[in-house]
MARTI-96875 format. One record per residue (C-alpha): x, y, z; residue in one letter; residue number from 1. Coordinates in nm, 2 decimals, always signed. Example, Ala and Ser with C-alpha at 12.3 -4.5 7.8 and 13.67 -1.06 7.14 Angstrom:
BEGIN
+1.23,-0.45,+0.78,A,1 $
+1.37,-0.11,+0.71,S,2 $
END
This chain:
BEGIN
-4.73,+7.10,-3.55,M,1 $
-4.56,+6.87,-3.30,E,2 $
-4.20,+6.92,-3.20,N,3 $
-3.94,+6.65,-3.22,M,4 $
-3.82,+6.78,-2.88,S,5 $
-3.93,+7.06,-2.66,S,6 $
-3.95,+7.18,-2.30,I,7 $
-4.27,+6.98,-2.24,I,8 $
-4.06,+6.67,-2.26,D,9 $
-3.99,+6.74,-1.90,V,10 $
-4.28,+6.57,-1.71,P,11 $
-4.51,+6.81,-1.53,G,12 $
-4.44,+7.10,-1.76,I,13 $
-4.71,+7.25,-1.99,K,14 $
-4.68,+7.55,-2.23,V,15 $
-4.97,+7.78,-2.33,G,16 $
-4.93,+8.07,-2.57,Q,17 $
-5.15,+8.35,-2.69,E,18 $
-5.08,+8.59,-2.98,S,19 $
-5.23,+8.90,-3.13,N,20 $
-5.10,+8.88,-3.49,I,21 $
-5.25,+9.22,-3.59,D,22 $
-5.07,+9.40,-3.30,A,23 $
-4.76,+9.18,-3.32,L,24 $
-4.74,+9.09,-2.95,T,25 $
-4.82,+8.80,-2.73,G,26 $
-4.72,+8.59,-2.43,C,27 $
-4.60,+8.24,-2.34,S,28 $
-4.68,+8.07,-2.01,V,29 $
-4.48,+7.78,-1.87,I,30 $
-4.70,+7.60,-1.62,L,31 $
-4.57,+7.37,-1.34,C,32 $
-4.89,+7.31,-1.15,E,33 $
-4.74,+7.07,-0.90,H,34 $
-4.47,+7.33,-0.82,G,35 $
-4.11,+7.35,-0.92,A,36 $
-3.80,+7.47,-0.74,V,37 $
-3.68,+7.78,-0.94,A,38 $
-3.39,+8.01,-0.99,G,39 $
-3.31,+8.30,-1.23,V,40 $
-3.02,+8.48,-1.38,D,41 $
-3.06,+8.83,-1.52,V,42 $
-2.77,+8.94,-1.74,R,43 $
-2.89,+9.22,-1.97,G,44 $
-2.87,+9.58,-1.88,G,45 $
-3.24,+9.67,-1.94,A,46 $
-3.45,+9.39,-1.78,P,47 $
-3.83,+9.39,-1.73,G,48 $
-3.91,+9.13,-1.46,T,49 $
-4.14,+9.04,-1.17,R,50 $
-4.08,+8.81,-0.86,E,51 $
-3.72,+8.75,-0.94,T,52 $
-3.61,+8.86,-0.59,A,53 $
-3.82,+8.58,-0.45,L,54 $
-3.60,+8.32,-0.62,L,55 $
-3.30,+8.42,-0.42,N,56 $
-3.21,+8.12,-0.20,P,57 $
-3.22,+8.33,+0.12,V,58 $
-3.59,+8.40,+0.07,N,59 $
-3.88,+8.20,+0.19,L,60 $
-4.08,+8.05,-0.09,V,61 $
-3.93,+7.72,-0.22,E,62 $
-4.15,+7.65,-0.53,K,63 $
-4.32,+7.84,-0.81,I,64 $
-4.62,+7.74,-1.02,H,65 $
-4.56,+7.92,-1.35,A,66 $
-4.34,+8.15,-1.55,V,67 $
-4.48,+8.42,-1.77,F,68 $
-4.29,+8.54,-2.07,L,69 $
-4.44,+8.83,-2.27,G,70 $
-4.41,+9.12,-2.51,G,71 $
-4.52,+9.47,-2.43,G,72 $
-4.22,+9.59,-2.23,S,73 $
-4.31,+9.67,-1.87,A,74 $
-4.68,+9.70,-1.96,F,75 $
-4.68,+9.33,-2.05,G,76 $
-4.60,+9.23,-1.69,L,77 $
-4.98,+9.27,-1.63,D,78 $
-5.02,+8.94,-1.81,G,79 $
-4.89,+8.75,-1.51,A,80 $
-5.20,+8.85,-1.32,S,81 $
-5.41,+8.64,-1.55,G,82 $
-5.18,+8.35,-1.48,V,83 $
-5.23,+8.40,-1.11,M,84 $
-5.61,+8.41,-1.16,Q,85 $
-5.61,+8.09,-1.35,Y,86 $
-5.40,+7.91,-1.09,L,87 $
-5.60,+8.05,-0.79,E,88 $
-5.92,+7.92,-0.96,E,89 $
-5.75,+7.57,-0.95,K,90 $
-5.65,+7.61,-0.59,N,91 $
-5.28,+7.62,-0.68,I,92 $
-5.03,+7.83,-0.49,G,93 $
-4.84,+7.91,-0.17,F,94 $
-5.08,+7.84,+0.12,D,95 $
-5.13,+8.16,+0.33,V,96 $
-5.43,+8.03,+0.51,G,97 $
-5.71,+8.24,+0.37,V,98 $
-5.61,+8.15,+0.01,T,99 $
-5.33,+8.01,-0.20,K,100 $
-5.11,+8.26,-0.37,V,101 $
-4.97,+8.14,-0.70,P,102 $
-4.60,+8.23,-0.74,I,103 $
-4.56,+8.35,-1.10,V,104 $
-4.22,+8.51,-1.19,P,105 $
-4.22,+8.70,-1.52,A,106 $
-4.00,+8.86,-1.78,A,107 $
-4.09,+9.08,-2.07,V,108 $
-3.93,+9.19,-2.40,L,109 $
-3.97,+9.52,-2.59,F,110 $
-4.18,+9.48,-2.90,D,111 $
-4.37,+9.81,-2.88,L,112 $
-4.20,+9.95,-3.19,A,113 $
-4.30,+9.65,-3.41,V,114 $
-4.68,+9.64,-3.41,G,115 $
-4.94,+9.85,-3.23,D,116 $
-4.78,+9.98,-2.92,Y,117 $
-5.12,+10.05,-2.76,K,118 $
-5.20,+9.68,-2.75,I,119 $
-4.98,+9.46,-2.52,R,120 $
-5.02,+9.15,-2.31,P,121 $
-5.27,+9.20,-2.03,D,122 $
-5.45,+9.00,-1.76,K,123 $
-5.69,+8.86,-2.01,E,124 $
-5.42,+8.75,-2.25,M,125 $
-5.23,+8.58,-1.97,G,126 $
-5.54,+8.39,-1.87,Y,127 $
-5.61,+8.28,-2.22,R,128 $
-5.26,+8.15,-2.26,A,129 $
-5.32,+7.93,-1.96,C,130 $
-5.64,+7.79,-2.11,L,131 $
-5.43,+7.70,-2.41,N,132 $
-5.16,+7.52,-2.20,A,133 $
-5.08,+7.16,-2.31,T,134 $
-4.81,+6.90,-2.27,D,135 $
-4.87,+6.77,-2.63,K,136 $
-4.70,+7.03,-2.85,F,137 $
-4.53,+7.37,-2.85,V,138 $
-4.56,+7.60,-3.15,M,139 $
-4.25,+7.79,-3.26,Q,140 $
-4.18,+8.11,-3.45,G,141 $
-4.43,+8.40,-3.47,N,142 $
-4.62,+8.30,-3.16,V,143 $
-4.66,+8.38,-2.79,G,144 $
-4.39,+8.60,-2.65,A,145 $
-4.21,+8.59,-2.98,G,146 $
-4.50,+8.73,-3.19,T,147 $
-4.33,+9.07,-3.22,G,148 $
-3.97,+8.96,-3.16,A,149 $
-3.69,+9.08,-3.39,T,150 $
-3.31,+9.06,-3.40,V,151 $
-3.03,+9.27,-3.52,G,152 $
-3.11,+9.63,-3.41,K,153 $
-2.78,+9.81,-3.44,I,154 $
-2.92,+10.02,-3.73,Y,155 $
-3.26,+10.05,-3.57,G,156 $
-3.58,+9.86,-3.61,Q,157 $
-3.61,+9.90,-3.99,K,158 $
-3.31,+9.70,-4.08,R,159 $
-3.37,+9.42,-3.82,S,160 $
-3.52,+9.07,-3.90,M,161 $
-3.81,+8.87,-3.77,K,162 $
-3.75,+8.62,-3.49,S,163 $
-3.98,+8.44,-3.25,G,164 $
-4.01,+8.16,-3.00,V,165 $
-3.80,+7.85,-3.00,G,166 $
-3.79,+7.53,-2.79,T,167 $
-3.57,+7.22,-2.76,Y,168 $
-3.49,+6.94,-2.51,S,169 $
-3.19,+6.72,-2.45,V,170 $
-3.21,+6.37,-2.28,K,171 $
-2.94,+6.15,-2.14,T,172 $
-3.07,+5.84,-1.96,G,173 $
-3.37,+5.94,-1.75,R,174 $
-3.24,+6.30,-1.72,L,175 $
-3.43,+6.56,-1.93,V,176 $
-3.35,+6.92,-1.98,V,177 $
-3.57,+7.14,-2.19,G,178 $
-3.58,+7.51,-2.28,A,179 $
-3.81,+7.77,-2.44,I,180 $
-3.68,+8.11,-2.55,V,181 $
-3.83,+8.43,-2.70,A,182 $
-3.55,+8.58,-2.90,V,183 $
-3.56,+8.96,-2.93,N,184 $
-3.19,+9.04,-2.94,A,185 $
-2.99,+9.35,-3.02,F,186 $
-2.73,+9.12,-3.17,G,187 $
-2.73,+8.87,-3.46,D,188 $
-2.82,+8.50,-3.43,V,189 $
-2.56,+8.26,-3.56,V,190 $
-2.56,+7.89,-3.66,D,191 $
-2.41,+7.67,-3.39,L,192 $
-2.19,+7.47,-3.63,E,193 $
-2.07,+7.72,-3.89,S,194 $
-2.09,+8.04,-3.70,G,195 $
-2.27,+8.20,-4.00,N,196 $
-2.54,+8.46,-3.94,I,197 $
-2.89,+8.32,-3.96,L,198 $
-3.08,+8.64,-3.88,A,199 $
-2.96,+8.99,-3.78,G,200 $
-2.90,+9.35,-3.89,A,201 $
-2.92,+9.40,-4.26,L,202 $
-2.73,+9.62,-4.50,K,203 $
-2.93,+9.90,-4.67,P,204 $
-3.02,+9.68,-4.97,D,205 $
-3.18,+9.44,-4.72,A,206 $
-3.03,+9.13,-4.90,D,207 $
-2.71,+9.09,-4.70,E,208 $
-2.62,+9.08,-4.33,F,209 $
-2.44,+9.39,-4.19,A,210 $
-2.27,+9.17,-3.92,D,211 $
-2.33,+9.36,-3.59,T,212 $
-2.00,+9.27,-3.44,V,213 $
-1.80,+9.40,-3.73,K,214 $
-2.00,+9.72,-3.74,V,215 $
-1.94,+9.79,-3.37,M,216 $
-1.57,+9.74,-3.41,R,217 $
-1.55,+9.98,-3.70,V,218 $
-1.76,+10.26,-3.55,V,219 $
-1.64,+10.19,-3.19,N,220 $
-2.00,+10.20,-3.07,G,221 $
-2.36,+10.17,-3.18,V,222 $
-2.42,+10.29,-3.53,A,223 $
-2.79,+10.37,-3.50,G,224 $
-3.06,+10.43,-3.24,N,225 $
-3.07,+10.09,-3.08,A,226 $
-3.29,+10.23,-2.79,F,227 $
-3.42,+9.93,-2.59,I,228 $
-3.61,+9.73,-2.85,N,229 $
-3.45,+9.41,-2.73,N,230 $
-3.42,+9.13,-2.47,T,231 $
-3.40,+8.75,-2.49,T,232 $
-3.61,+8.58,-2.22,I,233 $
-3.65,+8.21,-2.16,G,234 $
-3.69,+7.91,-1.93,V,235 $
-3.50,+7.59,-1.88,V,236 $
-3.67,+7.30,-1.70,A,237 $
-3.54,+6.97,-1.58,T,238 $
-3.66,+6.66,-1.39,N,239 $
-3.34,+6.67,-1.19,A,240 $
-3.35,+6.75,-0.82,K,241 $
-3.21,+7.09,-0.76,L,242 $
-3.20,+7.32,-0.46,S,243 $
-3.29,+7.69,-0.50,K,244 $
-2.91,+7.76,-0.51,S,245 $
-2.87,+7.48,-0.77,G,246 $
-3.15,+7.62,-0.98,A,247 $
-2.99,+7.96,-0.98,N,248 $
-2.66,+7.81,-1.09,K,249 $
-2.82,+7.62,-1.37,V,250 $
-2.99,+7.94,-1.49,A,251 $
-2.65,+8.10,-1.49,S,252 $
-2.49,+7.82,-1.69,M,253 $
-2.78,+7.83,-1.93,A,254 $
-2.68,+8.18,-2.04,H,255 $
-2.38,+8.02,-2.21,N,256 $
-2.63,+7.90,-2.47,G,257 $
-2.72,+8.26,-2.55,L,258 $
-2.35,+8.34,-2.58,A,259 $
-2.30,+8.06,-2.83,R,260 $
-2.58,+8.18,-3.06,T,261 $
-2.63,+8.56,-3.02,I,262 $
-2.35,+8.81,-3.10,R,263 $
-2.32,+9.03,-2.92,P,264 $
-2.52,+8.93,-2.61,V,265 $
-2.60,+9.07,-2.27,H,266 $
-2.55,+9.43,-2.39,T,267 $
-2.69,+9.74,-2.21,M,268 $
-2.97,+9.74,-2.47,F,269 $
-3.08,+9.39,-2.37,D,270 $
-3.26,+9.26,-2.06,G,271 $
-3.16,+8.90,-2.11,D,272 $
-3.32,+8.68,-1.84,T,273 $
-3.33,+8.30,-1.80,I,274 $
-3.54,+8.11,-1.54,F,275 $
-3.46,+7.75,-1.43,A,276 $
-3.72,+7.51,-1.30,L,277 $
-3.66,+7.17,-1.13,S,278 $
-3.95,+6.92,-1.09,T,279 $
-3.72,+6.71,-0.86,G,280 $
-3.78,+6.36,-0.99,E,281 $
-3.43,+6.21,-1.03,I,282 $
-3.08,+6.26,-0.89,E,283 $
-2.84,+6.42,-1.13,A,284 $
-2.50,+6.60,-1.13,D,285 $
-2.57,+6.97,-1.15,I,286 $
-2.27,+7.02,-1.39,N,287 $
-2.44,+6.78,-1.64,V,288 $
-2.77,+6.96,-1.59,V,289 $
-2.60,+7.30,-1.66,G,290 $
-2.42,+7.16,-1.96,L,291 $
-2.75,+7.03,-2.11,L,292 $
-2.93,+7.35,-2.02,A,293 $
-2.67,+7.54,-2.23,C,294 $
-2.73,+7.31,-2.53,E,295 $
-3.11,+7.34,-2.49,A,296 $
-3.10,+7.72,-2.48,I,297 $
-2.86,+7.75,-2.78,A,298 $
-3.07,+7.52,-3.00,K,299 $
-3.39,+7.69,-2.89,S,300 $
-3.25,+8.03,-3.00,V,301 $
-3.17,+7.88,-3.34,V,302 $
-3.51,+7.73,-3.37,N,303 $
-3.67,+8.07,-3.29,A,304 $
-3.52,+8.23,-3.60,V,305 $
-3.55,+7.94,-3.84,I,306 $
-3.92,+7.89,-3.76,H,307 $
-4.00,+8.26,-3.78,A,308 $
-4.20,+8.40,-4.08,E,309 $
-4.14,+8.73,-4.24,G,310 $
-4.42,+8.97,-4.16,I,311 $
-4.52,+9.34,-4.18,S,312 $
-4.21,+9.43,-4.38,G,313 $
-3.96,+9.23,-4.17,Y,314 $
-3.76,+8.96,-4.34,K,315 $
-3.70,+8.62,-4.18,S,316 $
-3.43,+8.37,-4.20,C,317 $
-3.64,+8.18,-4.45,K,318 $
-3.66,+8.48,-4.68,D,319 $
-3.28,+8.54,-4.68,I,320 $
-3.21,+8.17,-4.75,R,321 $
-3.45,+8.17,-5.04,M,322 $
-3.32,+8.49,-5.20,S,323 $
END
């Protein structure tokens, strides 16, 4: 299935995904083999990340070569090693003399309670995702890092709904800003125009939305055992020229897209993390890049839930709309 718009509309960006449908976990790899200036913004209270400190503008390395997004909680970070192996075999990385070290920041979400917790993304899965990488199409929904993603966990996992991976891009003139997101939020996902809930915590009869924000206001806290079964992770990419500081700012502005579509967002139960990549082809105003990044992230979040399929007892947006 070919997307009308996606992150691969940014020249030089490829996406590869690998899924284990039986175990309900997987990973998504965003490749930038020619290198990209990168930044990151971690907002949630329970992040699982790798190589984020390297993206601080005061630190040495200027460019990265891939971003790994995966399920499996902290275990899933092992998948980034497979991405490093793939890139090293292609002689891609930061030149240290004896070899080239691929720079692969990573972020993971918690999907252990959804499928088989003993199976999670590993080095082999990360490598296979790279072999699948293409600039032709990006699958959405129950795939890659979104294979075991769910949303609306205020009453625990049993009354949450299926989510997944979503992608979108925005163009103005020669400027392109694209995004890809794996949505595994504590909160509900809402429609951008109407504000109506598309997917989230369900009432006991599983046919109506509980409305997480209303529940929290009434009980003055979290009603169930939310634990840490959450986190929305994603990447924005652009062909605009950005410094490391600029890329970090764009990552920060992109979080506004999560705030527009996930309610509540950036809680202590989430590890919300967004990376920003710049391939540096054209001059552009950073404020415009940040504005478009917000839009791309927001529409990617919506795409993640509307393309998701109900599975293993979890209802999807499609199921609620049809009922």
